[in-house]
C-alpha positions as CSV (number, residue, x, y, z in Angstrom):
1,M,14.8,19.2,-3.6
2,T,14.2,15.5,-3.0
3,R,14.1,14.6,0.7
4,Q,16.5,11.9,1.9
5,Q,14.7,9.3,4.0
6,H,15.5,6.5,6.4
7,F,14.8,2.8,5.7
8,G,14.4,-0.2,7.9
9,W,13.5,-3.8,7.6
10,F,10.9,-5.4,9.9
11,L,11.2,-9.1,10.5
12,S,7.5,-9.6,10.8
13,R,7.8,-13.3,11.6
14,G,10.4,-12.8,14.2
15,F,13.2,-15.3,14.8
16,G,11.1,-18.1,13.3
17,P,10.8,-20.4,10.3
18,H,11.7,-17.9,7.5
19,G,10.5,-18.9,4.1
20,W,8.1,-21.5,5.5
21,G,5.2,-22.3,3.1
22,R,7.0,-20.6,0.2
23,P,9.3,-22.0,-2.5
24,S,12.2,-20.0,-1.0
25,Y,12.2,-22.5,1.9
26,E,13.8,-25.0,-0.6
27,W,16.9,-22.9,-0.7
28,N,17.8,-25.1,2.3
29,Y,18.7,-22.3,4.8
30,A,18.4,-23.6,8.3
31,W,16.3,-20.9,10.0
32,Q,17.6,-22.0,13.4
33,K,21.2,-21.1,12.4
34,P,22.8,-17.7,12.0
35,D,23.9,-17.9,8.3
36,L,20.5,-17.0,6.8
37,Y,20.2,-13.9,8.9
38,Q,23.8,-12.8,8.5
39,Q,23.7,-13.0,4.8
40,S,20.4,-11.0,4.8
41,A,21.8,-8.4,7.2
42,R,24.9,-7.8,5.0
43,D,22.6,-7.3,2.0
44,L,20.5,-4.7,3.9
45,E,23.7,-2.9,4.9
46,Q,24.9,-2.9,1.3
47,A,21.5,-1.4,0.4
48,G,22.0,1.5,2.8
49,F,19.3,0.5,5.3
50,D,19.5,2.0,8.8
51,F,18.4,-1.0,10.8
52,V,16.6,-4.3,11.0
53,L,13.9,-4.6,13.6
54,I,13.0,-8.1,14.9
55,E,9.4,-8.9,15.9
56,D,8.8,-11.2,18.9
57,A,6.0,-12.7,20.8
58,L,6.7,-14.6,24.0
59,S,3.7,-16.8,24.0
60,V,2.0,-19.2,21.6
61,G,-1.0,-19.4,23.9
62,I,-2.1,-21.8,26.6
63,T,-5.2,-23.6,25.3
64,P,-4.8,-26.5,22.9
65,E,-6.8,-24.7,20.2
66,T,-4.7,-21.5,20.4
67,L,-1.5,-23.5,20.3
68,N,-2.5,-25.4,17.2
69,L,-3.6,-22.2,15.5
70,R,-0.3,-20.5,16.1
71,V,2.1,-23.4,15.2
72,R,0.4,-25.5,12.5
73,K,1.4,-23.0,9.7
74,A,4.1,-21.3,11.8
75,Y,2.4,-18.0,11.7
76,G,2.7,-17.4,15.5
77,G,5.4,-19.8,16.5
78,P,7.9,-21.3,17.1
79,K,9.9,-18.1,17.8
80,H,13.4,-18.2,19.2
81,D,14.8,-15.3,21.3
82,P,15.8,-12.3,19.1
83,W,18.3,-11.1,21.6
84,T,20.4,-14.3,21.0
85,L,20.4,-13.5,17.3
86,A,21.5,-9.9,17.6
87,P,25.3,-10.6,18.3
88,Y,25.5,-12.7,15.1
89,L,24.0,-9.8,13.0
90,F,26.4,-7.3,14.6
91,A,29.3,-9.6,13.8
92,A,28.3,-9.8,10.1
93,T,27.9,-6.0,9.6
94,R,29.7,-2.7,10.5
95,H,26.9,-0.1,10.4
96,L,23.5,-1.7,10.4
97,G,21.5,-1.2,13.5
98,V,19.7,-4.1,15.1
99,I,16.6,-3.6,17.1
100,P,15.2,-6.7,18.9
101,T,11.8,-6.6,20.5
102,V,11.7,-6.6,24.3
103,N,8.6,-6.9,26.6
104,A,9.1,-4.7,29.6
105,G,7.3,-7.2,31.8
106,A,9.7,-10.1,31.0
107,Y,13.1,-8.6,31.8
108,P,14.0,-7.4,35.3
109,P,15.5,-4.0,35.0
110,Y,19.0,-4.8,36.4
111,L,19.3,-7.9,34.1
112,A,18.1,-5.9,31.1
113,A,20.3,-2.9,31.7
114,R,23.4,-5.1,32.0
115,Q,22.6,-7.2,29.0
116,F,21.8,-4.2,26.8
117,A,24.8,-2.3,27.9
118,S,27.0,-5.2,27.0
119,L,25.5,-5.4,23.5
120,Q,25.8,-1.7,23.0
121,H,29.6,-1.9,23.7
122,L,30.0,-5.0,21.5
123,S,28.1,-3.5,18.6
124,S,29.8,0.0,18.7
125,S,26.5,1.6,19.6
126,R,24.2,-0.1,17.0
127,L,21.7,-1.5,19.4
128,G,18.0,-0.5,19.7
129,L,15.1,-1.7,21.9
130,N,11.7,-2.2,20.3
131,V,9.7,-1.8,23.5
132,V,6.3,-3.5,23.6
133,T,3.7,-3.8,26.3
134,D,2.0,-7.1,25.4
135,V,0.3,-8.7,28.5
136,G,-0.7,-12.0,26.9
137,S,2.5,-13.6,28.1
138,A,2.1,-12.6,31.7
139,H,1.2,-16.1,32.9
140,H,4.6,-17.3,31.7
141,F,6.4,-15.1,34.2
142,G,4.0,-15.3,37.1
143,L,2.9,-11.7,36.5
144,E,-0.5,-10.0,36.8
145,R,-2.2,-9.3,33.5
146,L,-2.4,-5.5,33.4
147,S,-4.7,-3.2,31.6
148,H,-3.6,-1.5,28.4
149,D,-2.6,1.8,30.1
150,A,-1.1,0.1,33.1
151,A,1.1,-1.9,30.8
152,Y,2.4,1.4,29.4
153,D,2.9,2.7,33.0
154,R,5.0,-0.4,33.7
155,A,7.0,0.1,30.5
156,Q,7.8,3.7,31.4
157,E,9.0,2.7,34.9
158,W,11.1,0.0,33.3
159,L,12.8,2.4,30.9
160,D,13.4,5.0,33.6
161,A,15.0,2.2,35.7
162,L,17.3,1.2,32.8
163,R,18.5,4.8,32.4
164,L,19.0,5.1,36.1
165,L,21.3,2.1,36.1
166,W,23.1,3.0,32.8
167,H,24.0,6.3,34.3
168,S,24.9,5.1,37.8
169,W,28.6,5.6,36.8
170,G,29.4,9.3,36.8
171,D,31.4,11.1,34.2
172,G,34.7,10.7,36.1
173,A,34.1,7.1,37.2
174,L,36.0,5.3,34.4
175,I,39.7,6.1,34.4
176,A,41.4,3.1,32.9
177,D,44.9,4.7,33.3
178,P,47.7,2.2,32.9
179,A,50.2,4.6,34.4
180,S,48.4,4.9,37.7
181,Q,47.0,1.4,37.5
182,I,43.6,2.7,38.5
183,Y,40.7,1.4,36.4
184,A,37.8,3.2,38.0
185,D,37.0,5.6,40.8
186,G,34.3,4.1,43.1
187,S,33.5,7.4,44.6
188,Q,32.0,8.5,41.3
189,I,29.7,5.5,41.1
190,S,26.2,6.2,42.6
191,A,24.3,3.6,44.7
192,V,20.9,3.1,43.2
193,Q,17.9,2.1,45.1
194,H,14.6,1.8,43.3
195,R,11.3,0.9,45.0
196,G,8.6,1.5,42.4
197,E,5.0,0.3,41.7
198,Y,6.2,-2.5,39.4
199,F,9.9,-3.0,40.1
200,S,12.2,-3.1,43.1
201,F,16.0,-3.4,42.8
202,D,19.4,-2.0,43.9
203,G,22.4,-0.8,41.9
204,P,24.8,0.4,40.8
205,L,25.2,-1.4,37.5
206,N,28.5,-3.4,37.1
207,A,28.9,-2.6,33.4
208,E,31.0,0.3,32.1
209,P,29.4,3.6,31.1
210,L,27.8,3.5,27.7
211,P,30.0,4.9,24.9
212,S,28.8,8.4,23.8
213,G,28.7,9.5,20.2
214,P,31.4,11.4,18.3
215,N,29.7,14.7,19.0
216,G,28.8,13.9,22.6
217,E,25.4,12.3,21.8
218,S,23.8,10.0,24.3
219,G,25.3,6.5,24.4
220,D,22.0,4.9,25.4
221,P,20.5,2.3,22.9
222,I,17.8,4.0,20.8
223,V,14.2,3.2,21.6
224,A,11.6,2.1,19.1
225,S,7.9,1.7,19.8
226,P,5.0,0.4,17.7
227,G,1.9,1.7,19.6
228,G,-0.7,3.7,17.7
229,S,-3.2,4.3,20.6
230,P,-3.2,7.7,22.3
231,R,-1.3,6.1,25.2
232,G,1.2,4.5,22.7
233,I,1.7,7.8,20.9
234,G,2.4,9.5,24.3
235,F,4.9,6.8,25.2
236,A,6.7,7.4,21.9
237,G,6.7,11.1,22.5
238,A,8.4,10.6,25.8
239,N,10.9,7.9,24.9
240,S,11.3,6.9,21.3
241,Q,13.8,7.7,18.5
242,I,11.8,5.5,16.1
243,Q,8.1,5.2,15.9
244,L,6.9,2.1,13.9
245,A,3.8,3.5,12.3
246,L,0.8,1.9,10.5
247,S,-1.2,4.3,8.3
248,N,-2.6,4.8,4.9
249,L,0.3,5.9,2.7
250,D,-1.1,9.2,1.4
251,A,0.2,12.6,2.3
252,D,-2.8,13.7,4.5
253,S,-2.6,10.5,6.6
254,I,1.2,10.8,7.0
255,R,1.0,14.4,8.0
256,S,-1.8,13.7,10.5
257,Y,0.1,10.8,12.1
258,R,3.4,12.6,12.3
259,A,1.7,15.6,13.9
260,R,0.3,13.5,16.7
261,V,3.8,12.0,17.4
262,H,5.4,15.4,17.2
263,A,2.8,17.0,19.6
264,A,3.5,14.2,22.1
265,A,7.2,14.8,21.9
266,A,6.7,18.6,22.5
267,E,4.5,17.8,25.5
268,N,7.4,15.9,26.9
269,G,9.9,18.7,26.4
270,R,11.6,17.0,23.4
271,D,12.5,18.2,20.0
272,P,10.0,16.5,17.6
273,S,12.7,16.0,15.1
274,D,14.4,13.6,17.5
275,I,11.7,11.0,16.6
276,K,11.8,9.4,13.2
277,V,8.3,8.2,12.2
278,L,8.7,5.3,9.8
279,F,5.6,3.8,8.1
280,V,5.3,0.1,7.4
281,F,5.2,-0.7,3.7
282,K,5.1,-4.2,2.0
283,P,5.3,-3.5,-1.7
284,I,5.0,-6.1,-4.4
285,V,7.5,-5.2,-7.2
286,A,6.4,-6.0,-10.7
287,A,8.6,-6.2,-13.7
288,S,6.2,-4.0,-15.8
289,R,3.0,-2.1,-15.5
290,E,1.3,-4.8,-17.5
291,E,2.5,-7.4,-15.0
292,A,1.3,-5.2,-12.1
293,D,-2.1,-5.0,-13.7
294,R,-2.3,-8.8,-14.1
295,I,-1.3,-9.3,-10.4
296,V,-4.0,-7.0,-9.2
297,A,-6.6,-8.4,-11.6
298,A,-5.8,-12.0,-10.5
299,S,-6.3,-11.0,-6.8
300,A,-9.8,-9.7,-7.4
301,S,-11.2,-13.3,-7.5
302,P,-9.2,-15.4,-5.1
303,D,-9.6,-19.2,-5.2
304,E,-10.4,-21.3,-2.2
305,A,-6.8,-22.1,-1.5
306,T,-6.0,-18.4,-1.3
307,L,-8.9,-17.7,1.0
308,R,-7.9,-20.5,3.3
309,E,-4.4,-19.2,3.4
310,V,-5.7,-15.7,4.4
311,A,-8.0,-17.4,7.0
312,E,-5.0,-19.3,8.5
313,A,-3.0,-16.2,9.0
314,W,-5.8,-14.3,10.6
315,S,-6.8,-17.3,12.7
316,S,-3.3,-17.2,14.3
317,D,-3.6,-13.4,15.1
318,L,-7.2,-13.7,16.4
319,E,-6.7,-17.0,18.3
320,T,-9.9,-18.0,16.6
321,D,-10.2,-20.7,13.9
322,L,-11.7,-19.0,11.0
323,T,-11.2,-22.0,8.8
324,A,-13.8,-23.9,10.7
325,L,-16.5,-21.4,9.9
326,D,-18.9,-21.3,7.0
327,L,-17.5,-18.8,4.5
328,D,-20.9,-18.0,3.1
329,R,-22.4,-16.9,6.4
330,P,-21.9,-13.6,8.2
331,L,-19.2,-13.7,10.9
332,D,-20.6,-13.5,14.4
333,P,-18.3,-11.3,16.5
334,A,-19.2,-13.5,19.5
335,V,-16.7,-16.1,18.2
336,F,-13.9,-13.9,19.5
337,G,-13.1,-14.3,23.2
338,E,-12.6,-11.4,25.5
339,H,-8.8,-11.9,25.3
340,V,-8.7,-11.2,21.6
341,S,-7.3,-7.8,20.6
342,K,-10.0,-5.3,19.6
343,G,-7.6,-3.7,17.2
344,T,-7.0,-7.1,15.5
345,I,-10.7,-7.6,15.1
346,R,-11.1,-4.2,13.6
347,G,-8.2,-5.0,11.3
348,L,-10.1,-8.1,10.0
349,Q,-13.2,-6.0,9.5
350,G,-11.2,-3.8,7.1
351,T,-13.3,-1.4,5.0
352,F,-16.6,-2.9,6.1
353,D,-18.6,-0.8,8.6
354,S,-19.4,-3.9,10.6
355,F,-19.7,-7.7,10.3
356,D,-23.5,-7.5,10.1
357,G,-24.8,-9.2,6.9
358,V,-21.3,-9.6,5.4
359,P,-20.3,-13.2,4.5
360,L,-16.9,-14.3,5.8
361,R,-16.0,-15.0,2.2
362,D,-16.3,-11.3,1.4
363,I,-14.2,-10.3,4.3
364,L,-11.4,-12.7,3.4
365,T,-11.7,-11.7,-0.3
366,G,-11.1,-8.1,0.8
367,K,-8.0,-9.2,2.6
368,A,-6.7,-11.1,-0.5
369,R,-7.3,-8.3,-2.9
370,L,-4.4,-6.2,-4.0
371,G,-4.2,-2.7,-5.4
372,R,-1.9,-0.6,-7.6
373,V,0.3,1.9,-5.8
374,T,-0.7,4.4,-8.4
375,D,-4.4,4.2,-7.3
376,V,-5.6,5.8,-4.1
377,T,-9.2,5.2,-3.1
378,D,-10.6,6.9,0.1
379,G,-7.0,7.6,1.1
380,I,-6.0,3.9,0.8
381,G,-3.3,3.0,-1.8
382,G,-2.3,-0.3,-3.1
383,T,1.1,-2.1,-2.9
384,V,1.6,-3.4,-6.4
385,G,3.7,-1.5,-8.9
386,T,6.9,-1.3,-10.8
387,A,10.1,-0.2,-9.0
388,D,9.8,3.2,-10.5
389,E,6.1,3.6,-9.4
390,I,7.0,2.5,-5.8
391,A,9.9,4.9,-5.7
392,D,7.5,7.6,-6.9
393,V,5.2,7.0,-3.9
394,I,8.1,7.0,-1.4
395,E,9.6,10.2,-3.0
396,A,6.2,12.0,-3.0
397,L,5.7,11.1,0.7
398,G,9.0,12.7,1.5
399,D,8.5,15.8,-0.6
400,D,4.7,16.4,0.1
401,A,4.5,15.2,3.7
402,D,8.0,15.5,5.1
403,N,8.0,11.7,5.7
404,D,11.0,10.4,7.6
405,G,11.1,7.1,5.9
406,V,9.6,3.6,5.5
407,I,10.2,0.2,7.0
408,F,9.7,-2.8,4.7
409,S,8.1,-5.9,6.1
410,G,8.8,-9.5,5.4
411,D,11.0,-12.5,6.2
412,L,14.7,-11.8,6.7
413,H,15.5,-14.1,3.8
414,P,17.8,-13.3,0.9
415,V,15.1,-14.2,-1.7
416,T,12.5,-11.9,0.0
417,I,15.0,-9.1,0.3
418,H,16.2,-9.2,-3.3
419,R,12.8,-9.6,-4.7
420,A,11.8,-6.3,-3.0
421,L,15.0,-4.4,-3.3
422,D,17.0,-5.4,-6.4
423,E,15.4,-2.9,-8.7
424,L,14.2,-0.4,-6.1
425,V,17.5,0.4,-4.4
426,P,19.3,1.8,-7.4
427,I,16.3,4.0,-8.3
428,L,16.0,5.3,-4.7
429,R,19.7,6.0,-4.6
430,R,19.9,7.8,-7.9
431,R,17.0,10.0,-6.8
432,G,18.9,10.9,-3.6
433,I,16.2,9.3,-1.3
434,L,18.4,6.4,0.0
435,R,21.7,6.9,1.7
436,S,24.9,5.9,-0.2
437,E,27.1,5.9,2.9
438,Y,27.0,5.8,6.7
439,V,28.4,8.1,9.3
440,D,30.4,7.0,12.3
441,G,28.9,6.8,15.7
442,G,26.4,4.0,15.5
443,L,22.6,3.9,15.0
444,R,21.7,7.1,16.8
445,A,24.3,9.0,14.8
446,N,23.0,7.7,11.5
447,L,19.4,8.4,12.4
448,S,20.4,12.0,13.3
449,A,22.5,12.5,10.1
450,F,19.4,13.9,8.3
C-alpha cells in the first residue's frame, strides 16, 4: 500500500529579495510586503502541505569583503526578521504550519517564551521553531563565540528554559469563569528561578497556558532542527518533531539517516515515530522526458556566465570570493579563513576526493551539472524529471525506506511554487501520497495524523 507522506516548503533565501536575479522578479511583487508571501502560503495550503519553514541568518558579516559577497547578488542578505512575517502567513491560512528560524543565542528565554506563546495562541497552534546554533552572529549580541558542541549545549538549556516558563501555569491556574468573576488562580502559578550556565532569569511567564490538542496533545510549538552532525542528531532526538535532513535520495541513504535519528530519540526516552525526518529536495519539473534529457545535456557544458553564477552563490556561503580566482588553476584551501564552515568547504568539494590538482573550473562545472531523477550513480540521484518520474522517486522512498516526507526548497514566490507543484500535486494526490485534507488541532496534530 502506498505510504502517505508529509510535505513542507523551505524558504531557502529567508525573508529576503524573492525572485531576485530571475525573470519572476518582474512580476512586481514587493518582497518587503506581505502580499507575496500570503499568496504563496495560500497556494501551499491548497496543495496540502504541512508547513512552510523560513530560513534566517542574523549576520551578513563584519568585514567589507564579506559584506559585499553577501549582498551584491542578495545571496546572503538583506534578510528581514521571519518572526515578523509569521503573523501575516497565519492570517492568510487556516491549517498551514509556519516555522521561522530562531537562534538560541539571540533571544533571551523569557522574551522568547512570551513571544512564541502569543503566536501559538494567535495561530491556533500552528507555530514551529526551527532551532539553529549558528555562532557567527555572536558579535551582534555581545556574546562569546562558542564551539560547535557548546552552542548545542546552550540551545538545549534555552529550550528547557522555554518549556519551564510555558508550564509555569499549572493545570488549574486558568479559570476564566464569568460567574465567579475569577480569571486565574495565582496559587497554581509556579515561581520560576533559573540560574544556568548560559541563561539567568526569573518567572513565571505572564502569558496564558498554551492550548492543548483535541486529544490532549502537548500545546508547545513543535521544534524543527537541521543539524546533521552527531551532536545535531542527538539534539533532534531529544527535542525535535521535524528533522530537516540532507542526504542522497536513495533508499539505503534514507534508511541509514532515519535510523540514526530514531536511535537518538530512543536514547532520550522518546518514541522514534514522534520525529518526522523530511529530506530536502529541489526538483526541476520538465514537461517531457525529452525536455528533461535536453536540460541535463545542456548542463554538462556550462558557459562562463553560468559558472560565474555558481561561483557567486558559493562565494556568499564561503565568505570567500571565488570569482576573483583563476578558474583554470587548482583551488588552494588556504584561501578559506578559519571562520569558514568546514562542512560548506566539503560541500564545494562535492564528489572530488580533494582539491589537489583539480581546476576550480571543474569544481564549479560539477556544481552546475544536473542529473535525471531516474539515474542513480554511487547513491546520488539527479533532480530533473517529469512530474510522474519525480512522483515515482517520492513514492519509492516512502514504500521502500518508510520515508516520512520531503521538503521542497526555493523562494516563496508564486512562480517558483507553481513551476514545481502544478503537475506534481495532482499526481501525488491521486497516488495517495499527499494529503487531501487536514485534521483539527494545529501543526502537531497534522504531523501526528499519519
